[in-house]
N, C-alpha and C positions, 0 to 999 in steps of 0.2 A: 442258533448253534447244532450240527444234525446229530440225531441219536448215534448214528453209525458214520461213522468214517470212512469215505471209500479206503479199501485195502490200498498195501503200496501196488505201483506200475509193475505187471510181470513182463520180466523180461529173460530174454529165450534168441538167439540166433536164429531157432523155428519161425519165430513170432515176427520176422521182419516186414514183413508183407503186409500182416496188419497193422502195424505203427506206419506200413507208408501209407495205405489207404488214409487212417484216421488224421495223418498228416494234412495229406490233400483236403481232407474234408474242413479240418478247424482252415487253411488257407482261404478253404473257398466261403466258411463262417466268416469272413472278415472283408469280402468284398461289396462294395457301396450298395447300397439295396435296390437301387433302379438294376444296376447288371444282373445282382440276384433275379429279379423278379424275369428279365427277359431272358436268362441262360435257365431258370427252372422251366421257362412255359415251352421254350427249346425241347428240353431234356424230357418233357410232359408227352409233348408228340411223337418222341422217338421211343420212349415206352409205349405207348398206345400200337406203335406201329409192332411193335418187337417184343411184347410181352403178350403172345396171344392168349392161353388160357385165364390170365388175370382181366383180359380185357372182356372177352367171353363171358366169365362169370359178373363182371360187373353188368354187360348188356343185358345179362339174365335178369340180375338183380335189379336195374331197375325197369325192365319189363313187368316184372312181378308185383314191385313195388308202387311203379308210376305208371297203369295200364290207363289213365287219363287222357295222358300224352300221346299225341300220334305217335310213329316210328320214325319221322322226321326231326322231329324235337326231342326226342329220347336217342339220339344219335347227337344231336348238338348237344347234349345235356352232356353227353360220355365226351366230346373233345374237350368241352369245357373242365370236366371232371380231372381228364389227365393232365392240361394246363395246373391244374390247382395241386395235384400233383406233386408237379415238375417242381412248382414253385413251395409247396409245402419242404420240400427238402432241404431248400435253406432254412426255411422257417425252424424247422427242427434243428438245424446246423449252429442258425445263429442264435437260438435259445440255449444251447449249451455252450458252444462257446466264444460266440460273439458279443459285439453291441448293441444292447435293443432300446436306445435311446430313439432313435428316427421314429422306433414304432409306440413309445410312449407319449410321445407329442401331442397324436393323433386319436391314441382312444378315449374311446368312452365308456364307462364300468357303470352299469345301474345293479342296484338290489344288495351296494355293501351295507347298509345298514341293517339289511337283515341278517348277517354275518355276524354284524357287532353286536345286535341285541341277543343272537344266540351264546356268540363269546361273554357275555357280562351274565347270561344264567349259565355259566358254567357246563353248557353240553355241546359233547362231540357233534361234530359235522362231518357226514358223509356225503360229499357234493361231487353231485351224478351228473357225467357227462357221457358223450357218446367219440367216438373214432374219427375226429376229424382232423383236417391236415394242420388247422390251426392251434391242435387242443396244446404243445408244450409251448410255442411263442404264447399265447394267451394264458397260460399257466402261469410262465415267468411272469407276465406283467399282474397277476392278479398278485402274486408273491411280494408286489412293492405295498400291499394296502393289509394286506391280513400274514399270519406265520401261515402257510400250507404245506401239507406232507404228501407224500402220491404214492401209488401202486406201480408196480411196472412188472415187465417179461424179463429175466436175465436174455442177454445176449450171446449166443456162443461163441465166439470171438472172446478170447479172454483179455484184446488190448480194447476194443470198442465196449465192451462191459465195464472197464475201469473207467476209461474217458467218458463215459458217460453217463457215469455215476458220479463222478467227478464234479462234473459240468453240473450237472442235476442240484448236486449238493450246496455250488456258487449263491441259490436263491432257495431252493425249498428248505422246511425245517427237519426233514425224513424223506428217508426212501425206502418203503417195503416190497421186498420182494413178494411177487403173488403167493409162495407159497409160506410168506413167516404172516402167517392168520393171529397168532398169538403178539408180535409186534403191532399190527395194524389196530387190534382190538383194545390194547392197552394204551395206543396214543388218542383212539376216541373216547375211552372212558376217562380219561386226562383231560376229557374239556377241550381237545385237538382237531385242528379241519384235516382233513384224508381226501383229495380227488382218486374219484374211482371211475372206471368202464367198465358196465358190464354188458356191453352190447357184442360181443364176439361168443363164435360157439368153443368154449372150453372143452376141451375134449377131458374128460376123468375127474371132472368136478360134479356136485352137485347141481342135478339142473331138472325144470320143469318147460313141457312146452306152453308156452305164453305167446299172444299176437303179436305180431311185430308188423306194421299194414296189412292187415289184415291174416296174414300167416302165420301157421304154427312157425314157431321158433326157439330152439332149443337155449334155455336162458338160465344161467346161474345163479341161484338162492343167497349169492351171499351177500347179497341187499339187503335182504330179507330178514337173514340170520344179525349182521352186524348188527341192525336195528336192535330188533331181539333181546341179544346179549348186553349191549351196551347204552340201552335210549338214547341214542343220536339219533338227529333231526336227516333226514333224508331230502336233500336239497338239490334240485335243478341247476345245471348251469350251462347254459348256453355260449357260446362265440364263434364269430367270424370274422372275416375278412370283407370290408366294403370299399372295394378299389386300395387305395393304400393306408385306410385307417381300419382303426379294430373296435368289434363291439363287441362287450363282455354282459351276461346280462344276468344274475345271480335271481332264483327263483322265491318263491315262500316252499317251506316245507311239503314234500307230500301227506294228504291227510284225509283219512284216518293211516296211519304206517305206524307202525306194523299191524298187521290184522292178524289173525291166527288161520290166516291161507295164503301159502306161500306162491300159489298157484297167481291170486288175485293181487299179491303183492308187485309180482317178476312182471304181470300185466301190466299195472299203472309206472312199471318204470319204463318198459316197453315206449308205454304210451306217450311218456315224456318226453324220451327221447326220439321216436318218432317226431314230434312237436320239430324238436329242436330241425331233424334234417332237414324237413320240407320247409325253414327257412331260409336254410342254405344247402338246397340239393348239388352242386357241386365241388363241394367240400366236404362232403361225407366221405368215407372209406369204403366205395362200391364194389373193390375189387374182392373183399372178401362172402366165402361163401356161407353168407349167414344160415342159409336152408339147405346145408348138405343134409343133417338130421331132419327126418320126421317121420309121427308118430307112424306111420305105415309102412317104415322101412323106406320106402324110397331116397332119391336125390331128386332135387332140382334142377342140378346139374347135370350135363353131357359129359 
Protein backbone atom coordinates (compact mmCIF):
# COMPACT_ATOMS: atom_id res chain seq x y z
CA UNK A 1 0.00 0.00 0.00
CA UNK A 2 1.39 3.40 -0.95
CA UNK A 3 2.23 5.83 1.84
CA UNK A 4 0.53 8.66 -0.05
CA UNK A 5 -2.33 7.63 -2.36
CA UNK A 6 -2.69 9.80 -5.46
CA UNK A 7 -5.11 12.73 -5.20
CA UNK A 8 -8.48 12.71 -6.86
CA UNK A 9 -8.32 13.29 -10.62
CA UNK A 10 -8.48 16.97 -11.55
CA UNK A 11 -11.55 17.88 -13.56
CA UNK A 12 -12.10 21.24 -15.24
CA UNK A 13 -13.26 22.23 -18.74
CA UNK A 14 -9.94 23.99 -19.35
CA UNK A 15 -8.04 20.74 -18.74
CA UNK A 16 -9.54 18.85 -21.68
CA UNK A 17 -6.34 19.17 -23.83
CA UNK A 18 -4.35 17.56 -20.99
CA UNK A 19 -6.89 14.75 -20.66
CA UNK A 20 -6.75 14.18 -24.42
CA UNK A 21 -2.96 14.02 -24.33
CA UNK A 22 -2.91 11.56 -21.43
CA UNK A 23 -5.58 9.45 -23.14
CA UNK A 24 -3.43 9.18 -26.27
CA UNK A 25 -0.40 8.19 -24.19
CA UNK A 26 -2.37 5.54 -22.32
CA UNK A 27 -3.54 4.14 -25.65
CA UNK A 28 0.05 4.16 -26.95
CA UNK A 29 1.16 2.32 -23.80
CA UNK A 30 -1.04 -0.63 -24.81
CA UNK A 31 0.23 -1.11 -28.34
CA UNK A 32 2.13 -4.34 -29.08
CA UNK A 33 5.75 -4.14 -27.97
CA UNK A 34 7.16 -4.81 -31.45
CA UNK A 35 5.14 -1.90 -32.82
CA UNK A 36 6.18 0.40 -29.97
CA UNK A 37 9.83 -0.27 -30.74
CA UNK A 38 9.40 0.56 -34.43
CA UNK A 39 7.36 3.69 -33.74
CA UNK A 40 9.79 4.71 -31.01
CA UNK A 41 12.80 4.48 -33.32
CA UNK A 42 10.99 6.61 -35.92
CA UNK A 43 9.88 9.19 -33.33
CA UNK A 44 13.42 9.36 -31.96
CA UNK A 45 14.78 10.13 -35.41
CA UNK A 46 12.19 12.88 -35.82
CA UNK A 47 13.09 14.38 -32.43
CA UNK A 48 16.76 14.39 -33.42
CA UNK A 49 15.95 16.50 -36.47
CA UNK A 50 13.45 18.87 -34.83
CA UNK A 51 14.83 19.43 -31.30
CA UNK A 52 17.92 21.36 -32.36
CA UNK A 53 18.95 22.69 -28.93
CA UNK A 54 18.63 19.27 -27.30
CA UNK A 55 20.51 17.62 -30.18
CA UNK A 56 23.37 20.12 -29.85
CA UNK A 57 23.50 19.69 -26.06
CA UNK A 58 23.75 15.93 -26.52
CA UNK A 59 26.43 16.34 -29.18
CA UNK A 60 28.43 18.62 -26.86
CA UNK A 61 28.10 16.18 -23.95
CA UNK A 62 29.32 13.28 -26.08
CA UNK A 63 32.35 15.28 -27.19
CA UNK A 64 33.15 16.28 -23.60
CA UNK A 65 32.59 12.88 -22.02
CA UNK A 66 33.79 10.51 -24.73
CA UNK A 67 36.71 12.29 -26.43
CA UNK A 68 38.30 8.91 -27.16
CA UNK A 69 35.67 8.39 -29.87
CA UNK A 70 36.23 10.06 -33.22
CA UNK A 71 33.62 12.39 -34.69
CA UNK A 72 32.02 9.70 -36.85
CA UNK A 73 31.64 7.33 -33.90
CA UNK A 74 30.07 10.06 -31.77
CA UNK A 75 27.60 10.91 -34.54
CA UNK A 76 26.63 7.24 -34.80
CA UNK A 77 26.16 7.17 -31.02
CA UNK A 78 24.06 10.33 -31.21
CA UNK A 79 21.74 8.69 -33.76
CA UNK A 80 21.50 5.53 -31.64
CA UNK A 81 20.78 7.66 -28.57
CA UNK A 82 17.78 9.40 -30.13
CA UNK A 83 16.42 6.04 -31.32
CA UNK A 84 16.63 4.92 -27.69
CA UNK A 85 14.94 8.13 -26.57
CA UNK A 86 11.99 7.35 -28.83
CA UNK A 87 11.76 3.75 -27.64
CA UNK A 88 12.16 4.98 -24.07
CA UNK A 89 9.05 7.13 -24.37
CA UNK A 90 7.05 3.94 -24.91
CA UNK A 91 8.91 2.20 -22.08
CA UNK A 92 7.91 4.97 -19.71
CA UNK A 93 4.29 4.87 -20.85
CA UNK A 94 4.18 1.07 -20.65
CA UNK A 95 5.59 1.09 -17.13
CA UNK A 96 3.01 3.61 -15.96
CA UNK A 97 -0.10 2.39 -17.73
CA UNK A 98 0.60 -0.79 -19.69
CA UNK A 99 1.43 -4.47 -19.33
CA UNK A 100 5.09 -5.40 -18.73
CA UNK A 101 4.58 -9.17 -19.03
CA UNK A 102 6.63 -9.32 -22.28
CA UNK A 103 9.54 -7.61 -20.48
CA UNK A 104 9.42 -9.85 -17.45
CA UNK A 105 10.01 -12.99 -19.52
CA UNK A 106 13.56 -12.13 -20.55
CA UNK A 107 14.63 -9.89 -17.68
CA UNK A 108 17.83 -10.79 -15.85
CA UNK A 109 18.32 -9.40 -12.36
CA UNK A 110 21.69 -9.63 -10.64
CA UNK A 111 22.42 -8.73 -7.02
CA UNK A 112 18.98 -9.21 -5.46
CA UNK A 113 20.69 -11.03 -2.60
CA UNK A 114 22.42 -7.75 -1.69
CA UNK A 115 19.09 -5.97 -1.22
CA UNK A 116 17.64 -8.89 0.72
CA UNK A 117 20.68 -9.01 2.99
CA UNK A 118 20.34 -5.30 3.77
CA UNK A 119 16.60 -5.75 4.33
CA UNK A 120 17.30 -8.58 6.78
CA UNK A 121 19.64 -6.23 8.66
CA UNK A 122 16.82 -3.66 8.88
CA UNK A 123 18.93 -1.11 7.04
CA UNK A 124 17.52 1.44 4.64
CA UNK A 125 18.80 1.47 1.08
CA UNK A 126 19.28 4.45 -1.20
CA UNK A 127 19.31 2.81 -4.62
CA UNK A 128 21.35 5.20 -6.76
CA UNK A 129 21.00 5.21 -10.54
CA UNK A 130 21.25 7.63 -13.43
CA UNK A 131 18.74 9.07 -15.86
CA UNK A 132 18.62 6.23 -18.36
CA UNK A 133 15.69 5.75 -20.72
CA UNK A 134 15.02 2.36 -19.10
CA UNK A 135 14.76 3.70 -15.57
CA UNK A 136 10.97 3.56 -15.17
CA UNK A 137 10.45 0.18 -16.79
CA UNK A 138 13.34 -1.44 -14.93
CA UNK A 139 12.15 0.13 -11.69
CA UNK A 140 8.81 -1.55 -12.25
CA UNK A 141 10.52 -4.89 -12.96
CA UNK A 142 12.51 -4.59 -9.73
CA UNK A 143 9.27 -3.96 -7.82
CA UNK A 144 8.29 -7.57 -8.65
CA UNK A 145 10.98 -8.67 -6.20
CA UNK A 146 11.42 -5.99 -3.50
CA UNK A 147 9.25 -3.13 -2.19
CA UNK A 148 10.66 -0.05 -3.88
CA UNK A 149 9.79 3.62 -3.38
CA UNK A 150 10.96 6.47 -5.57
CA UNK A 151 11.67 10.19 -5.65
CA UNK A 152 10.41 12.21 -8.57
CA UNK A 153 9.98 15.71 -9.95
CA UNK A 154 6.39 16.88 -10.19
CA UNK A 155 4.88 17.45 -13.63
CA UNK A 156 3.65 20.93 -14.41
CA UNK A 157 0.34 19.73 -15.84
CA UNK A 158 -2.19 18.69 -13.19
CA UNK A 159 -3.61 15.83 -15.27
CA UNK A 160 -0.19 14.40 -16.16
CA UNK A 161 0.90 14.65 -12.53
CA UNK A 162 -2.16 12.72 -11.39
CA UNK A 163 -1.94 10.11 -14.15
CA UNK A 164 1.78 9.39 -13.71
CA UNK A 165 1.56 9.27 -9.92
CA UNK A 166 -1.43 6.94 -10.12
CA UNK A 167 0.45 4.75 -12.60
CA UNK A 168 3.58 4.59 -10.45
CA UNK A 169 1.64 3.70 -7.33
CA UNK A 170 0.41 0.55 -9.08
CA UNK A 171 3.85 -0.94 -8.41
CA UNK A 172 5.91 1.39 -6.17
CA UNK A 173 5.46 1.18 -2.42
CA UNK A 174 5.54 4.99 -2.17
CA UNK A 175 6.46 8.04 -4.22
CA UNK A 176 8.04 11.16 -2.74
CA UNK A 177 8.16 14.47 -4.59
CA UNK A 178 11.69 15.85 -4.65
CA UNK A 179 10.77 18.48 -2.07
CA UNK A 180 9.40 15.89 0.35
CA UNK A 181 12.74 15.30 2.05
CA UNK A 182 11.14 14.45 5.38
CA UNK A 183 9.04 11.69 3.87
CA UNK A 184 12.05 10.20 2.10
CA UNK A 185 14.11 10.30 5.30
CA UNK A 186 11.36 8.59 7.28
CA UNK A 187 11.17 5.86 4.65
CA UNK A 188 14.91 5.21 4.84
CA UNK A 189 14.96 5.26 8.65
CA UNK A 190 12.23 2.58 8.63
CA UNK A 191 14.47 0.32 6.55
CA UNK A 192 12.83 1.06 3.19
CA UNK A 193 14.40 1.00 -0.26
CA UNK A 194 14.35 4.30 -2.13
CA UNK A 195 15.29 4.78 -5.80
CA UNK A 196 17.13 8.03 -6.46
CA UNK A 197 18.94 9.63 -9.42
CA UNK A 198 21.32 12.45 -8.39
CA UNK A 199 22.97 12.95 -11.79
CA UNK A 200 21.38 16.22 -12.89
CA UNK A 201 22.16 19.84 -12.11
CA UNK A 202 19.34 20.74 -9.71
CA UNK A 203 19.36 24.49 -9.32
CA UNK A 204 18.36 25.70 -5.89
CA UNK A 205 19.70 22.58 -4.18
CA UNK A 206 22.84 22.20 -2.07
CA UNK A 207 25.55 21.37 -4.59
CA UNK A 208 29.28 20.89 -4.87
CA UNK A 209 31.47 20.56 -7.93
CA UNK A 210 32.55 16.95 -8.36
CA UNK A 211 34.08 15.28 -11.42
CA UNK A 212 31.85 13.47 -13.90
CA UNK A 213 33.80 12.06 -16.85
CA UNK A 214 36.69 14.17 -15.56
CA UNK A 215 34.72 17.44 -15.86
CA UNK A 216 33.49 19.52 -12.88
CA UNK A 217 29.74 18.99 -12.56
CA UNK A 218 27.38 20.70 -10.12
CA UNK A 219 26.28 17.72 -8.02
CA UNK A 220 23.63 17.69 -5.32
CA UNK A 221 24.89 16.56 -1.92
CA UNK A 222 21.62 14.85 -0.97
CA UNK A 223 23.11 11.35 -1.30
CA UNK A 224 25.78 12.27 1.26
CA UNK A 225 23.20 13.92 3.53
CA UNK A 226 20.67 11.06 3.35
CA UNK A 227 23.36 8.55 4.30
CA UNK A 228 24.59 10.70 7.21
CA UNK A 229 21.10 11.32 8.59
CA UNK A 230 19.71 7.79 8.25
CA UNK A 231 22.64 5.38 8.19
CA UNK A 232 21.29 3.91 4.95
CA UNK A 233 23.41 1.97 2.49
CA UNK A 234 24.09 3.71 -0.82
CA UNK A 235 23.77 1.02 -3.49
CA UNK A 236 24.43 1.46 -7.24
CA UNK A 237 21.62 0.25 -9.51
CA UNK A 238 22.41 -0.27 -13.20
CA UNK A 239 19.87 -1.17 -15.87
CA UNK A 240 19.79 -1.39 -19.66
CA UNK A 241 17.95 -2.86 -22.61
CA UNK A 242 19.82 -5.58 -24.51
CA UNK A 243 17.90 -6.12 -27.72
CA UNK A 244 14.43 -7.00 -26.47
CA UNK A 245 15.65 -8.12 -23.02
CA UNK A 246 16.53 -6.19 -19.88
CA UNK A 247 19.47 -6.41 -17.51
CA UNK A 248 19.15 -5.09 -13.96
CA UNK A 249 22.23 -5.15 -11.75
CA UNK A 250 22.38 -4.22 -8.05
CA UNK A 251 25.90 -3.52 -6.80
CA UNK A 252 27.52 -3.72 -3.39
CA UNK A 253 27.07 -0.63 -1.18
CA UNK A 254 29.56 2.17 -1.71
CA UNK A 255 32.21 2.09 1.00
CA UNK A 256 33.39 3.96 2.90
CA UNK A 257 30.18 5.97 2.69
CA UNK A 258 29.36 8.47 4.01
CA UNK A 259 32.61 10.16 4.94
CA UNK A 260 33.06 13.64 6.41
CA UNK A 261 33.75 15.01 2.95
CA UNK A 262 30.66 15.82 0.86
CA UNK A 263 32.78 16.49 -2.24
CA UNK A 264 34.52 13.10 -2.01
CA UNK A 265 31.20 11.32 -1.48
CA UNK A 266 29.61 13.15 -4.41
CA UNK A 267 32.60 12.22 -6.58
CA UNK A 268 32.16 8.55 -5.58
CA UNK A 269 28.50 8.65 -6.62
CA UNK A 270 29.37 10.35 -9.93
CA UNK A 271 32.04 7.71 -10.58
CA UNK A 272 29.49 4.93 -10.04
CA UNK A 273 27.05 6.54 -12.47
CA UNK A 274 29.81 7.18 -15.00
CA UNK A 275 30.63 3.46 -14.95
CA UNK A 276 26.97 2.71 -15.68
CA UNK A 277 26.92 5.16 -18.59
CA UNK A 278 29.97 3.57 -20.19
CA UNK A 279 28.13 0.22 -20.24
CA UNK A 280 25.06 1.61 -22.07
CA UNK A 281 26.00 5.01 -23.52
CA UNK A 282 23.16 5.26 -26.05
CA UNK A 283 20.54 4.82 -23.31
CA UNK A 284 21.75 7.67 -21.09
CA UNK A 285 19.99 11.05 -21.14
CA UNK A 286 22.63 13.08 -23.00
CA UNK A 287 20.47 16.13 -23.90
CA UNK A 288 20.56 17.33 -20.26
CA UNK A 289 22.98 20.27 -19.90
CA UNK A 290 24.98 18.57 -17.17
CA UNK A 291 27.93 20.98 -17.32
CA UNK A 292 26.07 24.26 -17.70
CA UNK A 293 27.39 25.55 -14.38
CA UNK A 294 31.15 25.56 -13.97
CA UNK A 295 33.41 26.74 -11.12
CA UNK A 296 34.64 29.67 -13.21
CA UNK A 297 31.10 30.73 -14.09
CA UNK A 298 31.44 29.71 -17.74
CA UNK A 299 29.12 27.35 -19.57
CA UNK A 300 30.13 24.40 -21.77
CA UNK A 301 27.19 25.06 -24.10
CA UNK A 302 26.58 27.68 -26.75
